[in-house]
N, C-alpha and C positions, 0 to 999 in steps of 0.2 A: 458781587463785584469781590476779584483778589486786587489787593495792593503789596505795595511789597517797599519796603524800607528804605528810605536813603540810601543812598551806596552800593544797593541792591541791583544794579542795572544790568549783570550779567544774569541774575536768576531771571529777571523781570523780561530781558530781550530770549530767553528760550522759549517763554509760551507766547511771544508775539504770532506767531502763525494757527490759521483758520483751526488747522490739525490738531496741533495742541491744545487750544482754548477749547475743543471741543473733547478731547480726551480728558482732558481736567474737571469739564463742565460733566461729564459722566460720570466720573469716577467721582467726586464731590455729591453726584446724586445718589449715586449705589451706596454711598456712607450715611447719607445723612437721612434716605426715605426709608420710613418705616417697613417691614416686612412684609412680602406677600404671601398669601397663602393661597393655593390651589389646590382642590374646591376651597371656596370657604366656607363650608361647614369643618374642614379637617383644622383650622386652628381652635375653632371652638371642642371639639373633643379631643380627648388623646387618649389612648391606647395604655393598655397596663405598662408594655412595654416602653412608654414612656414618661414613666409613672419613679422619683424614686425610689431607691430602697426604704425600706423604714428605719427607721434611727435603732442603733442597738441596743438591746434591753439591760438593765443593770446587773445582770451575772454576766453577760458580754462585753460590756465595760471593763470589768472585774479581771476577766481571762483577758480580754486586751492587755492590760496594764500588767497582769500577773509576768505572760508571754513576753511582752517589750523590756522587763526590769527586772527578770530574772528572780522574779518573788514568787513569797508563798502568801500564804493569809493566813492569817492568826488569830483562829476564833476565838471571842472573851470569854474570859471564865468567872 
């Protein structure tokens, strides 16, 4: 059920037609229903292309910071 607050007669009137109610219902179902997969096995298995890349290594993080901040690494003595 969709309800409108008192004073929103204009918006409530916009959805009185059968066509509009059906469209609103379809939109709500599309948004609230869980995604479907076809074929069913495609949800359970994923290809390597679907995998996120591995996180950067420590050296890669240091290189990123050096590049982003135009910094240089100081070796401890």
